Backbone and ligand atoms as CSV (ligand in chain L), in Angstrom:
chain,resi,resn,atom,element,x,y,z
A,1,UNK,N,N,0.928,-1.281,0.015
A,1,UNK,CA,C,0.020,-0.022,-0.020
A,1,UNK,C,C,0.917,1.248,-0.114
A,2,UNK,N,N,0.419,2.111,-0.728
A,2,UNK,CA,C,1.330,3.380,-0.813
A,2,UNK,C,C,1.210,4.096,0.360
A,3,UNK,N,N,2.276,4.875,0.602
A,3,UNK,CA,C,2.211,5.711,1.764
A,3,UNK,C,C,1.992,6.996,1.399
A,4,UNK,N,N,0.787,7.636,2.164
A,4,UNK,CA,C,0.247,8.920,1.743
A,4,UNK,C,C,1.445,10.151,1.917
A,5,UNK,N,N,1.946,9.902,3.125
A,5,UNK,CA,C,2.951,10.988,3.310
A,5,UNK,C,C,4.006,11.134,2.153
A,6,UNK,N,N,4.540,9.881,1.742
A,6,UNK,CA,C,5.695,10.005,0.907
A,6,UNK,C,C,5.023,10.266,-0.438
A,7,UNK,N,N,3.661,10.144,-0.847
A,7,UNK,CA,C,3.005,10.446,-2.002
A,7,UNK,C,C,2.874,12.239,-2.178
A,8,UNK,N,N,2.641,12.704,-0.854
A,8,UNK,CA,C,2.221,14.154,-0.956
A,8,UNK,C,C,3.288,15.100,-0.572
A,9,UNK,N,N,4.312,14.356,0.348
A,9,UNK,CA,C,5.515,15.226,0.389
A,9,UNK,C,C,6.804,14.655,-0.293
A,10,UNK,N,N,7.400,15.386,-1.255
A,10,UNK,CA,C,8.224,14.954,-2.108
A,10,UNK,C,C,9.579,15.791,-1.871
A,11,UNK,N,N,10.702,15.233,-1.938
A,11,UNK,CA,C,11.906,16.140,-1.655
A,11,UNK,C,C,13.089,15.882,-2.902
A,12,UNK,N,N,13.849,16.994,-3.313
A,12,UNK,CA,C,14.897,16.563,-4.101
A,12,UNK,C,C,16.090,17.427,-3.632
A,13,UNK,N,N,17.190,16.995,-3.715
A,13,UNK,CA,C,18.315,17.662,-3.632
A,13,UNK,C,C,18.728,18.232,-5.031
A,14,UNK,N,N,18.847,19.384,-5.152
A,14,UNK,CA,C,19.141,20.137,-6.485
A,14,UNK,C,C,20.245,21.059,-6.287
A,15,UNK,N,N,21.482,20.666,-6.837
A,15,UNK,CA,C,22.748,21.152,-6.450
A,15,UNK,C,C,22.842,21.305,-4.963
A,16,UNK,N,N,23.367,22.337,-4.334
A,16,UNK,CA,C,23.647,22.371,-3.096
A,16,UNK,C,C,22.401,22.500,-2.239
A,17,UNK,N,N,21.231,22.638,-2.835
A,17,UNK,CA,C,19.962,23.120,-2.227
A,17,UNK,C,C,18.859,21.878,-2.164
A,18,UNK,N,N,17.891,22.008,-1.245
A,18,UNK,CA,C,16.897,21.070,-1.265
A,18,UNK,C,C,15.591,21.669,-1.331
A,19,UNK,N,N,14.811,21.062,-2.246
A,19,UNK,CA,C,13.399,21.570,-2.317
A,19,UNK,C,C,12.267,20.694,-1.925
A,20,UNK,N,N,11.395,20.962,-1.189
A,20,UNK,CA,C,10.423,19.955,-0.815
A,20,UNK,C,C,9.030,20.534,-1.339
A,21,UNK,N,N,8.252,19.530,-1.878
A,21,UNK,CA,C,6.932,19.848,-2.365
A,21,UNK,C,C,6.077,19.220,-1.352
A,22,UNK,N,N,4.877,20.186,-1.084
A,22,UNK,CA,C,3.854,19.602,-0.206
A,22,UNK,C,C,2.770,19.680,-0.826
A,23,UNK,N,N,2.271,18.532,-1.612
A,23,UNK,CA,C,1.235,18.490,-2.527
A,23,UNK,C,C,-0.159,19.019,-2.091
A,24,UNK,N,N,-0.246,18.605,-0.652
A,24,UNK,CA,C,-1.689,18.783,-0.167
A,24,UNK,C,C,-1.980,20.275,-0.341
A,25,UNK,N,N,-0.831,21.173,-0.213
A,25,UNK,CA,C,-1.118,22.536,-0.519
A,25,UNK,C,C,-1.219,23.251,-1.692
A,26,UNK,N,N,-0.880,22.506,-2.795
A,26,UNK,CA,C,-0.749,23.039,-4.149
A,26,UNK,C,C,-2.129,23.263,-4.719
A,27,UNK,N,N,-2.244,24.249,-5.295
A,27,UNK,CA,C,-3.437,24.514,-6.119
A,27,UNK,C,C,-3.318,24.697,-7.550
A,28,UNK,N,N,-2.192,24.232,-7.994
A,28,UNK,CA,C,-2.199,24.074,-9.435
A,28,UNK,C,C,-2.049,25.345,-10.186
A,29,UNK,N,N,-1.380,26.423,-9.551
A,29,UNK,CA,C,-1.367,27.863,-10.371
A,29,UNK,C,C,-0.457,27.686,-11.243
A,30,UNK,N,N,0.656,26.853,-11.285
A,30,UNK,CA,C,1.749,26.790,-12.282
A,30,UNK,C,C,2.623,27.707,-12.221
A,31,UNK,N,N,2.667,28.819,-11.105
A,31,UNK,CA,C,3.881,29.681,-11.103
A,31,UNK,C,C,5.196,29.260,-11.065
A,32,UNK,N,N,5.385,28.020,-10.439
A,32,UNK,CA,C,6.704,27.168,-10.225
A,32,UNK,C,C,7.076,26.847,-11.551
A,33,UNK,N,N,6.145,26.130,-12.195
A,33,UNK,CA,C,6.316,25.644,-13.412
A,33,UNK,C,C,6.977,26.498,-14.726
A,34,UNK,N,N,6.234,27.862,-14.590
A,34,UNK,CA,C,6.603,28.681,-15.521
A,34,UNK,C,C,7.871,29.303,-15.183
A,35,UNK,N,N,8.501,29.395,-14.123
A,35,UNK,CA,C,9.834,29.778,-13.915
A,35,UNK,C,C,10.752,28.881,-13.690
A,36,UNK,N,N,10.465,27.669,-13.326
A,36,UNK,CA,C,11.469,26.575,-13.387
A,36,UNK,C,C,10.988,25.395,-14.043
A,37,UNK,N,N,10.622,25.242,-15.303
A,37,UNK,CA,C,10.046,24.227,-16.082
A,37,UNK,C,C,10.953,22.968,-16.070
A,38,UNK,N,N,12.434,23.194,-15.805
A,38,UNK,CA,C,13.280,22.107,-15.927
A,38,UNK,C,C,13.094,21.145,-14.464
A,39,UNK,N,N,12.688,21.751,-13.613
A,39,UNK,CA,C,12.301,21.304,-12.248
A,39,UNK,C,C,10.943,20.759,-11.989
A,40,UNK,N,N,10.034,21.569,-12.154
A,40,UNK,CA,C,8.785,21.412,-11.755
A,40,UNK,C,C,7.750,20.929,-12.868
A,41,UNK,N,N,6.646,20.202,-12.793
A,41,UNK,CA,C,5.637,20.010,-13.690
A,41,UNK,C,C,4.405,19.671,-13.118
A,42,UNK,N,N,3.314,20.001,-13.945
A,42,UNK,CA,C,1.866,19.778,-13.312
A,42,UNK,C,C,1.603,18.281,-13.778
A,43,UNK,N,N,1.094,17.395,-12.869
A,43,UNK,CA,C,0.851,16.130,-13.036
A,43,UNK,C,C,-0.872,15.857,-13.677
A,44,UNK,N,N,-1.089,14.765,-13.675
A,44,UNK,CA,C,-2.485,14.680,-14.195
A,44,UNK,C,C,-3.644,15.132,-13.354
A,45,UNK,N,N,-3.354,15.340,-11.968
A,45,UNK,CA,C,-4.197,15.682,-11.081
A,45,UNK,C,C,-4.040,17.301,-11.039
A,46,UNK,N,N,-3.373,17.790,-11.810
A,46,UNK,CA,C,-3.054,19.366,-11.789
A,46,UNK,C,C,-2.301,19.750,-10.483
A,47,UNK,N,N,-1.503,18.679,-10.036
A,47,UNK,CA,C,-0.648,19.092,-8.861
A,47,UNK,C,C,0.619,19.212,-9.113
A,48,UNK,N,N,1.594,19.955,-8.307
A,48,UNK,CA,C,3.009,20.054,-8.986
A,48,UNK,C,C,3.804,18.673,-8.593
A,49,UNK,N,N,4.645,18.317,-9.286
A,49,UNK,CA,C,5.607,17.244,-8.973
A,49,UNK,C,C,6.883,17.558,-9.603
A,50,UNK,N,N,7.920,16.887,-9.068
A,50,UNK,CA,C,9.226,17.003,-9.771
A,50,UNK,C,C,9.345,16.277,-11.029
A,51,UNK,N,N,9.790,17.124,-12.124
A,51,UNK,CA,C,10.073,16.712,-13.399
A,51,UNK,C,C,11.280,15.406,-13.336
A,52,UNK,N,N,11.072,14.605,-14.091
A,52,UNK,CA,C,12.085,13.522,-14.299
A,52,UNK,C,C,13.542,14.255,-14.622
A,53,UNK,N,N,14.405,13.897,-13.841
A,53,UNK,CA,C,15.804,14.593,-13.845
A,53,UNK,C,C,16.040,15.990,-13.286
A,54,UNK,N,N,15.009,16.203,-12.306
A,54,UNK,CA,C,14.917,17.565,-11.506
A,54,UNK,C,C,16.421,17.769,-10.802
A,55,UNK,N,N,16.828,16.508,-10.302
A,55,UNK,CA,C,17.965,16.946,-9.361
A,55,UNK,C,C,19.126,17.064,-10.131
A,56,UNK,N,N,19.233,16.902,-11.427
A,56,UNK,CA,C,20.341,17.318,-12.103
A,56,UNK,C,C,20.157,18.510,-13.261
A,57,UNK,N,N,19.029,19.110,-12.780
A,57,UNK,CA,C,18.559,20.423,-13.775
A,57,UNK,C,C,19.743,21.292,-13.535
A,58,UNK,N,N,20.262,21.854,-14.576
A,58,UNK,CA,C,21.226,22.902,-14.549
A,58,UNK,C,C,20.343,24.376,-14.414
A,59,UNK,N,N,19.991,24.518,-13.221
A,59,UNK,CA,C,19.257,26.007,-12.673
A,59,UNK,C,C,20.043,26.584,-11.631
A,60,UNK,N,N,20.129,27.767,-11.850
A,60,UNK,CA,C,20.875,28.493,-10.977
A,60,UNK,C,C,20.068,28.757,-9.567
A,61,UNK,N,N,20.654,28.763,-8.419
A,61,UNK,CA,C,20.069,28.782,-7.137
A,61,UNK,C,C,19.017,29.999,-7.147
A,62,UNK,N,N,19.214,31.095,-7.645
A,62,UNK,CA,C,18.644,32.337,-7.520
A,62,UNK,C,C,17.169,31.984,-8.176
A,63,UNK,N,N,17.058,31.320,-9.212
A,63,UNK,CA,C,15.870,30.990,-10.048
A,63,UNK,C,C,15.118,30.150,-9.239
A,64,UNK,N,N,15.818,29.003,-8.656
A,64,UNK,CA,C,15.218,27.881,-8.135
A,64,UNK,C,C,14.317,28.600,-6.860
A,65,UNK,N,N,15.131,29.474,-6.089
A,65,UNK,CA,C,14.685,30.019,-4.789
A,65,UNK,C,C,13.434,30.718,-5.278
A,66,UNK,N,N,13.419,31.589,-6.320
A,66,UNK,CA,C,12.541,32.473,-6.626
A,66,UNK,C,C,11.205,31.720,-7.012
A,67,UNK,N,N,11.481,30.426,-7.877
A,67,UNK,CA,C,10.167,29.843,-8.175
A,67,UNK,C,C,9.606,29.211,-7.069
A,68,UNK,N,N,10.291,28.960,-5.824
A,68,UNK,CA,C,9.651,28.633,-4.524
A,68,UNK,C,C,8.934,29.673,-4.096
A,69,UNK,N,N,9.569,30.777,-4.144
A,69,UNK,CA,C,8.905,32.097,-3.448
A,69,UNK,C,C,7.838,32.428,-4.182
A,70,UNK,N,N,7.696,32.156,-5.388
A,70,UNK,CA,C,6.331,32.641,-6.325
A,70,UNK,C,C,5.185,31.817,-5.849
A,71,UNK,N,N,5.274,30.647,-5.022
A,71,UNK,CA,C,4.073,29.955,-4.763
A,71,UNK,C,C,3.020,30.392,-3.954
A,72,UNK,N,N,2.103,30.654,-4.192
A,72,UNK,CA,C,0.973,31.592,-3.499
A,72,UNK,C,C,0.310,30.950,-2.127
A,73,UNK,N,N,0.794,29.729,-2.246
A,73,UNK,CA,C,0.099,28.965,-1.093
A,73,UNK,C,C,1.380,28.265,-0.120
A,74,UNK,N,N,2.644,28.616,-0.517
A,74,UNK,CA,C,3.737,27.990,0.367
A,74,UNK,C,C,3.914,26.540,0.349
A,75,UNK,N,N,3.502,26.169,-0.872
A,75,UNK,CA,C,3.609,24.496,-1.028
A,75,UNK,C,C,5.186,24.067,-1.441
A,76,UNK,N,N,5.936,25.046,-1.503
A,76,UNK,CA,C,7.237,24.918,-2.018
A,76,UNK,C,C,8.209,25.394,-0.852
A,77,UNK,N,N,9.059,24.338,-0.291
A,77,UNK,CA,C,9.954,24.619,0.762
A,77,UNK,C,C,11.305,24.760,0.207
A,78,UNK,N,N,12.224,25.502,0.466
A,78,UNK,CA,C,13.498,25.685,-0.176
A,78,UNK,C,C,14.748,25.725,1.062
A,79,UNK,N,N,15.711,24.764,1.025
A,79,UNK,CA,C,16.684,24.803,2.001
A,79,UNK,C,C,17.906,24.952,1.469
A,80,UNK,N,N,18.695,25.707,2.317
A,80,UNK,CA,C,19.974,26.032,1.702
A,80,UNK,C,C,20.998,24.814,2.081
A,81,UNK,N,N,22.451,24.872,1.775
A,81,UNK,CA,C,23.435,23.826,1.704
A,81,UNK,C,C,23.352,23.322,3.345
A,82,UNK,N,N,23.109,24.142,4.195
A,82,UNK,CA,C,23.071,23.692,5.554
A,82,UNK,C,C,21.919,23.153,6.113
A,83,UNK,N,N,20.993,23.119,5.270
A,83,UNK,CA,C,19.687,22.427,5.617
A,83,UNK,C,C,18.834,23.675,6.418
A,84,UNK,N,N,19.250,24.781,6.227
A,84,UNK,CA,C,18.462,25.848,6.848
A,84,UNK,C,C,17.297,26.297,5.920
A,85,UNK,N,N,16.056,26.320,6.511
A,85,UNK,CA,C,15.065,26.738,5.593
A,85,UNK,C,C,14.898,28.275,5.159
A,86,UNK,N,N,15.039,28.435,3.965
A,86,UNK,CA,C,14.954,30.048,3.358
A,86,UNK,C,C,13.682,30.236,2.948
A,87,UNK,N,N,12.847,29.320,2.154
A,87,UNK,CA,C,11.609,29.795,1.789
A,87,UNK,C,C,10.557,28.484,2.249
A,88,UNK,N,N,9.471,28.983,2.700
A,88,UNK,CA,C,8.721,30.258,2.912
A,88,UNK,C,C,9.247,30.852,4.166
L,1,SF4,S1,S,3.420,27.665,-7.555
L,1,SF4,FE1,FE,2.616,26.481,-5.752
L,1,SF4,S2,S,0.536,26.307,-6.047
L,1,SF4,FE2,FE,1.254,26.961,-8.187
L,1,SF4,S3,S,1.500,24.937,-9.114
L,1,SF4,FE3,FE,3.574,25.612,-7.919
L,1,SF4,S4,S,3.381,24.400,-5.919
L,1,SF4,FE4,FE,1.246,24.417,-6.785
């Protein structure tokens, strides 16, 4: 049986940074996908998911951080290299 928490909270290390998705909060606005399409996508439920290969995406940290900041419902958490939460 699928673990609901694992399904709805997803995490990727991207470069030195870590992004966590809390899908329960996502309203499918697409802001993050528009700014960082190499990292995020909307799935068939219109909820944010990591794109395949997101961990290796050649994205600069400022744009990655900005894409998390743009989320209107704080569904995207961004942690620095020391594990300190920067966003939200
Ligand atoms: S910006 Fe937030 S609400 Fe919009 S798709 Fe991304 S995670 Fe979901």
